[in-house]
C-alpha positions as CSV (number, residue, x, y, z in Angstrom):
1,M,-9.9,-5.9,26.4
2,H,-7.8,-6.4,29.5
3,L,-10.6,-5.9,31.9
4,P,-11.8,-9.5,31.6
5,L,-8.2,-10.6,32.1
6,Y,-8.1,-8.8,35.4
7,I,-11.4,-10.4,36.3
8,F,-10.0,-13.8,35.5
9,F,-6.9,-13.0,37.5
10,I,-8.9,-11.9,40.6
11,I,-11.2,-15.0,40.4
12,E,-8.3,-17.3,40.0
13,L,-6.5,-15.8,43.0
14,L,-9.6,-15.9,45.2
15,S,-10.5,-19.5,44.1
16,V,-9.7,-22.2,46.6
17,G,-6.9,-24.5,45.3
18,G,-5.9,-22.3,42.4
19,D,-2.3,-22.6,41.4
20,M,-0.1,-20.1,39.4
21,E,0.3,-22.4,36.4
22,N,-3.5,-22.5,36.0
23,L,-3.7,-18.7,36.3
24,V,-1.0,-18.1,33.7
25,S,-2.7,-20.5,31.2
26,T,-6.1,-18.9,31.8
27,V,-4.7,-15.4,31.4
28,L,-2.8,-16.3,28.2
29,T,-5.8,-18.1,26.7
30,S,-8.1,-15.2,27.5
31,T,-5.7,-12.7,26.0
32,I,-5.4,-14.6,22.8
33,V,-9.2,-15.1,22.5
34,L,-10.0,-11.5,23.3
35,T,-7.3,-10.1,21.0
36,S,-8.5,-12.3,18.2
37,V,-12.1,-11.2,18.6
38,V,-11.1,-7.5,18.7
39,A,-8.8,-8.0,15.7
40,L,-11.7,-9.6,13.7
41,I,-14.0,-6.8,14.6
42,C,-11.4,-4.3,13.5
43,I,-10.8,-6.1,10.2
44,A,-14.6,-6.1,9.5
45,N,-14.7,-2.4,10.4
46,I,-11.9,-1.6,8.0
47,V,-13.5,-3.6,5.2
48,L,-16.9,-1.9,5.8
49,S,-15.2,1.5,5.8
50,V,-13.7,0.8,2.4
51,I,-17.0,-0.4,1.1
52,S,-18.7,2.7,2.4
53,I,-16.4,4.9,0.3
54,V,-17.7,3.2,-2.8
55,K,-21.3,2.6,-1.9
56,G,-22.0,5.5,0.3
57,G,-22.5,5.5,4.0
58,T,-24.0,7.2,7.0
59,D,-22.3,9.6,9.4
60,L,-21.0,7.4,12.2
61,S,-19.0,10.2,13.9
62,K,-21.2,10.1,17.0
63,T,-20.6,6.3,17.4
64,V,-16.9,6.7,16.7
65,K,-16.7,9.4,19.3
66,K,-18.4,7.3,21.9
67,V,-16.2,4.2,21.1
68,K,-13.0,6.3,21.3
69,L,-14.0,7.7,24.6
70,A,-14.9,4.3,25.9
71,L,-11.6,2.9,24.8
72,I,-9.5,5.3,26.9
73,P,-9.3,2.9,29.9
74,W,-8.4,0.1,27.5
75,Y,-5.5,2.1,26.1
76,V,-4.3,2.8,29.7
77,L,-4.5,-0.9,30.6
78,N,-2.9,-1.8,27.3
79,F,0.1,0.5,28.0
80,A,0.4,-1.0,31.5
81,M,0.3,-4.6,30.2
82,C,2.9,-3.8,27.5
83,A,5.2,-2.0,29.9
84,I,5.0,-5.0,32.3
85,M,5.8,-7.4,29.4
86,V,8.9,-5.3,28.5
87,L,10.0,-5.0,32.1
88,L,9.7,-8.8,32.5
89,M,12.2,-9.2,29.6
90,F,15.0,-7.2,31.3
91,N,17.4,-10.0,31.8
92,P,20.4,-11.0,29.7
93,F,18.7,-13.9,28.0
94,T,15.5,-12.2,26.8
95,M,16.7,-8.6,26.2
96,L,17.0,-9.2,22.5
97,G,13.3,-9.8,22.3
98,I,12.3,-6.4,23.8
99,P,12.3,-4.6,20.4
100,M,10.1,-7.4,18.9
101,V,7.7,-7.1,21.9
102,I,7.5,-3.4,21.6
103,A,7.0,-3.5,17.8
104,F,4.3,-6.1,18.1
105,A,2.5,-4.2,20.9
106,M,2.7,-0.9,19.1
107,G,1.6,-2.4,15.8
108,L,-1.4,-4.2,17.3
109,T,-2.5,-1.1,19.3
110,Y,-2.2,1.1,16.2
111,F,-4.1,-1.4,14.1
112,L,-6.9,-1.4,16.7
113,M,-6.9,2.4,16.8
114,L,-7.2,2.6,13.0
115,G,-10.1,0.2,13.1
116,T,-12.1,2.8,15.1
117,S,-10.9,5.8,13.1
118,L,-11.6,4.6,9.5
119,P,-15.4,5.1,9.5
120,N,-14.8,8.8,10.0
121,V,-12.1,8.9,7.4
122,A,-14.2,6.9,4.9
123,Y,-17.2,9.1,5.4
124,Y,-15.2,12.3,4.8
125,L,-13.4,10.9,1.7
126,R,-16.8,10.0,0.3
127,R,-18.2,13.5,0.9
128,V,-15.2,15.2,-0.6
129,F,-14.1,13.0,-3.6
130,V,-17.1,10.9,-4.6
131,N,-20.2,13.0,-3.8
132,K,-18.4,16.4,-4.0
133,E,-20.6,17.7,-1.2
134,E,-17.8,19.3,0.7
135,K,-14.5,21.0,-0.1
136,L,-11.1,20.2,1.4
137,T,-10.6,22.7,4.2
138,K,-7.6,23.0,6.6
139,P,-9.6,22.3,9.8
140,R,-11.3,19.2,8.4
141,V,-8.0,17.8,7.0
142,I,-6.3,18.4,10.3
143,T,-9.1,16.6,12.1
144,I,-8.7,13.6,9.7
145,V,-4.9,13.6,10.2
146,L,-5.5,13.5,14.0
147,H,-7.4,10.2,13.5
148,F,-4.0,8.6,12.5
149,I,-2.0,9.8,15.5
150,F,-2.2,7.8,18.7
151,C,-4.0,9.6,21.6
152,L,-4.9,12.5,19.4
153,D,-7.4,10.2,17.6
154,V,-9.8,10.7,20.5
155,I,-9.6,14.5,20.1
156,G,-10.0,14.1,16.3
157,G,-13.1,11.9,16.8
158,I,-14.7,14.5,19.1
159,V,-13.8,17.5,16.8
160,F,-15.0,15.6,13.7
161,H,-18.4,14.9,15.3
162,R,-18.8,18.6,16.3
163,Q,-17.8,19.7,12.8
164,N,-20.4,17.3,11.3
165,K,-23.1,18.5,13.6
166,K,-22.5,22.1,12.4
167,A,-21.9,21.2,8.7
168,I,-24.5,18.5,8.1
169,P,-28.2,19.0,9.0
170,S,-29.7,16.3,11.1
171,D,-32.5,14.1,9.8
172,T,-35.2,16.1,11.7
173,E,-33.8,19.4,10.3
174,R,-34.0,17.9,6.7
175,E,-37.6,16.7,7.3
176,N,-38.5,20.2,8.7
177,A,-36.9,21.8,5.7
178,A,-38.7,19.5,3.3
179,G,-42.0,20.1,5.1
180,D,-41.5,23.9,4.8
181,V,-40.9,23.6,1.1
182,S,-44.0,21.4,0.5
183,E,-46.2,23.8,2.6
184,G,-45.0,26.7,0.5
185,E,-46.1,25.1,-2.7
């Protein structure tokens, strides 16, 4: 999310006649627009995850794993931007706002993290409680819990995908198994 902000920042600094006021307004506008778009995508993802519990869904663990790995640079940049915002508030007049900035930044980051974790959680809940295809096991529950802990959610996404590859046959394996059964008849 912050990568386009840095691009705007660099373009504005390199542009002829650019002033700092224009730069600040561009960065602020870009931040609000990008955060709004990402928040809307996360809300849609959360709603679709809840619907997939009821109606059934497909295994998106491979996609979730790729998204979580791709978001690692964003989390690093997000931490840096939030740290800079907090450091800029270290003066006597704005110090009281630091807890609010930290709470807002942590809440937004956690909300965005949950938006990428819920497809795996919804898929697992459907398999266990609705379809009764799988039993609750300690490793699977630990993997699901990792999806709710910041930074460990990436590990949880990777492990969940590996567990699904072992536990659930792929489409080609199912077709081969169906072909073997029909040939035997």
